[in-house]
C-alpha angles and dihedrals in degrees: 000000000000130000119238133191126195117210103205103019098164100075131077094269090047090051094052091048090052091048093052099037093048088059095045113111093210098046138079114192106213104172141014114185132212126165094201098042100035110153094021125113118265092226092059091074096027102046094176087068092064108132094014100081143014090200120136125198119264130200115266091246087059094061106129124218110280142182088237134018127195123202115201102181138029120290096190094106089065107024092170093056090044092051089048094051095045086053090064092064126073087206123026129204117194115197092177127087093254098104105021099103124059097202116078091205092051090048090052091052095055104027108014130252114337111227091213105031090166088077092061112104093019098099129079112235110250095228108116096193090064106025107028097130093050093048091061090075104022120124094183118049130178116202111213127236119276099246089040091056094052094047095047093050088047095049106033100080093054100031093115091055094054121102119198132343123354115216115208123200109195125192123189139178125237096269088069088077095056136238096296102039096139141223096334091064100049109126092249091055100039103037114105095002132127094201117187097211096167109036093174139010099010106194093245092070088075090059092048094050092047093053098042107030090234132129105246136191115188138195124184130205131189112224134197096267133095100219132024147073128217123178128194114199118191118197141158116234141191114256101323135159136184093268092053095051094044092050089052092052096045091048092049099045102030093116101028110117095203104039121081130183110228116182113129137160098224142029140058094284103039093147133030111302122178097210093076091048100056112133092010133105096227125116116200120206129190144155151205126208138199103208092191098056100024092234116147131195111201118188134197127181131180142145101276090214095050120029084014092056133336095032091053089051095050091045088053091048090053093053092044090053095044097246127132101283091225092065114126092002101081096117108120102197129251136279123219098023 
């Protein structure tokens, strides 16, 4: 059994890490930090964990040495503290945007100047479907963004068929803004809206381009849901039909435990729908194609807090430690929900 610490355990991603890791048979959670809530019980902010843990939050500087440390938010405002805390873990998982891009200039464009640009490009991306072999020996792992994960998994099997620019329309529930997102995410402001919060050049487009080699333009919209991501990726292709695309998806994901191809002719859930994935580590991918024009619509859906965050991190942990990568991630989602 390994020891695990979570830096930033009070937010939504921290709560999901706690939920998954407290039920993991190979893990003992020894610390969850919060500057604001230090000394208070973890299940006060995460009431779904009542009866599962007696853990209280500690200050970040009280983090003990662990076999694995998870960062849930950016440490760029205090790089020295971040480096100190990272040094307390034999393996480090970063779920923030700090290490997702390898190019300092690209990072500057989307996030601003990186105080320690020499770190960029040093982490292995925590997306098992693309980087499983590298994850087996990685000691620094950067988990990609939620909408980026859905888009990458939807695009990667057919990337070599695509001509020109891909447009990505991402939709995400309010939990994607975090637990302290401010006035714009009050229920009175968020309920019932379809808010285009990134009309052009959403920062996840850089991650999608980096992973697929495609030119990407991305828009993001906040929808009236708490959890869930759905991305619609539009692209032109060379001489494709439905059978070609379906074969590419099935070949690429035949042995993947958490990616399912969903493109059916009938039923209520003919294409990927995040509602039935809530709480699960699955990403469903699907497609539609116009054989006359060569236009493809490639769709990905997932729970932004699980496969789009904490679940990807735990799956990567399983691979790194040599365990069955499904361990602790068996929940299938609910229907109806």
